[in-house]
C-alpha positions in Angstrom: -34.5 87.0 -79.5 -36.1 86.0 -76.3 -34.2 85.1 -73.1 -34.3 81.4 -73.6 -32.7 81.5 -77.0 -29.9 83.8 -75.6 -29.3 81.3 -72.8 -29.3 78.4 -75.3 -26.8 80.2 -77.6 -24.5 81.0 -74.7 -24.6 77.3 -73.6 -23.8 76.1 -77.2 -20.9 78.6 -77.4 -19.5 77.3 -74.1 -19.6 73.7 -75.2 -17.9 74.5 -78.5 -15.2 76.6 -76.8 -14.6 73.9 -74.1 -14.2 71.2 -76.7 -11.9 73.4 -78.8 -9.8 74.1 -75.6 -9.7 70.4 -74.9 -8.2 69.7 -78.3 -5.5 72.4 -77.7 -4.4 70.9 -74.3 -1.3 68.8 -74.4 -2.1 65.0 -74.1 0.8 64.2 -71.8 -1.0 65.6 -68.8 -3.9 63.2 -69.3 -1.8 60.1 -70.1 0.1 60.0 -66.8 -2.9 59.7 -64.5 -4.5 57.1 -66.8 -1.4 55.0 -66.8 -1.0 55.3 -63.1 -4.6 54.4 -62.5 -4.3 51.3 -64.8 -1.1 50.2 -62.9 -2.9 50.5 -59.5 -5.8 48.4 -60.9 -3.4 45.7 -62.2 -1.6 45.5 -58.8 -4.9 45.2 -57.0 -6.2 42.5 -59.4 -2.9 40.6 -58.9 -3.2 40.6 -55.1 -6.8 39.5 -55.3 -6.0 36.6 -57.6 -3.1 35.6 -55.4 -5.4 35.4 -52.3 -8.2 33.7 -54.2 -5.9 31.0 -55.6 -3.9 30.3 -52.4 -6.8 30.8 -50.0 -6.1 30.9 -46.2 -2.6 29.5 -46.7 -1.5 32.7 -48.5 -2.6 35.1 -45.7 0.3 34.6 -43.4 -1.7 32.8 -40.7 0.7 30.5 -38.8 -0.3 27.0 -37.7 -0.4 26.6 -33.9 -0.2 23.3 -32.1 -2.6 21.9 -29.6 -2.1 18.7 -27.7 -5.1 16.5 -26.9 -4.7 13.8 -24.2 -6.8 11.0 -22.7 -5.9 8.8 -19.7 -7.9 6.2 -17.9 -7.4 3.8 -15.0 -8.7 0.9 -17.1 -6.0 1.4 -19.8 -8.6 1.8 -22.5 -11.7 3.8 -23.5 -14.6 3.0 -25.8 -14.3 6.1 -28.0 -12.3 9.3 -28.5 -13.4 12.1 -30.8 -12.3 15.6 -31.5 -13.4 18.6 -33.7 -11.9 21.9 -34.6 -12.7 24.8 -37.0 -10.0 24.3 -39.6 -12.0 21.6 -41.3 -15.6 22.7 -40.5 -15.8 20.8 -37.2 -15.7 17.4 -38.9 -15.5 14.6 -36.4 -12.2 12.8 -36.0 -11.9 9.5 -34.2 -9.0 7.8 -32.5 -10.0 4.5 -34.1 -11.2 3.9 -37.6 -14.8 4.3 -36.6 -16.8 6.2 -33.9 -16.8 3.4 -31.4 -13.4 1.7 -31.3 -11.5 0.6 -28.2 -8.5 2.8 -27.8 -5.6 2.2 -25.4 -4.7 4.9 -23.0 -2.7 7.0 -22.4 -3.5 8.5 -25.8 -2.4 11.8 -27.3 -2.8 13.7 -30.6 -1.3 16.9 -31.8 -3.4 19.1 -34.1 -2.4 22.2 -36.0 -4.9 25.1 -35.8 -4.8 27.9 -38.3 -8.2 29.4 -37.6 -8.4 32.6 -35.5 -11.9 31.9 -34.1 -13.9 28.9 -33.0 -13.6 26.0 -30.5 -11.6 22.8 -30.2 -13.6 19.9 -28.7 -12.3 16.6 -27.2 -14.8 14.0 -26.2 -14.3 10.6 -24.5 -16.7 7.7 -23.9 -15.9 5.1 -21.3 -17.6 1.8 -20.7 -20.0 2.5 -17.8 -18.9 -0.7 -16.0 -15.3 0.6 -16.2 -13.6 3.3 -14.4 -13.5 7.0 -15.3 -11.3 8.7 -17.9 -9.7 12.1 -18.1 -9.4 14.4 -21.1 -7.0 17.3 -21.4 -6.3 20.1 -23.9 -2.8 21.6 -23.7 -1.3 24.6 -25.4 2.5 24.9 -25.2 2.6 22.4 -22.4 0.0 24.4 -20.4 -3.3 22.7 -19.5 -6.2 24.8 -20.8 -9.0 22.4 -19.9 -9.4 19.1 -18.1 -12.4 16.9 -17.2 -12.8 13.5 -15.6 -15.8 11.2 -15.8 -17.5 8.5 -17.7 -18.2 10.9 -20.6 -15.6 13.7 -20.2 -15.7 16.5 -22.7 -13.1 19.3 -22.9 -13.6 22.5 -24.9 -11.4 25.6 -25.5 -11.8 28.5 -27.8 -9.1 29.4 -30.3 -9.1 32.9 -28.9 -8.3 31.6 -25.4 -5.7 29.2 -26.6 -3.9 31.8 -28.7 -4.7 35.3 -27.4 -3.8 38.2 -29.6 -0.4 39.6 -28.6 
């Protein structure tokens, strides 16, 4: 026999011996890790399904309130709009349309769950009228204020609610 055949025979003997040893091993030692692994996979799958179904509401993020305010000397403004990250920065208007006379003082509370992004408050005043002032307040503390014919206030969520 040449060297290659000897090596091949030794390899075949080892495979046969290893498979015979595997048949002689008690099965209990193999079952426990398999069951434990399956349990871990099921728990992970359950957690994933819970977050997928409940979305952001299930992640423990708490809503935080922001107060939007508008005042003017004329007692009304032509338009008030605001945007924030929770609904993809969709425009919200104080009236039922973008340009609707709104009496002042005006205020609106919004709940913010997002952890990043900006909150915008914009006001449009009739140019022949006086100026208006917009404010964004968090916990009664003024975070931004602007006065003019077209005042615009903006604050980041991170600044409004810094990580503690």
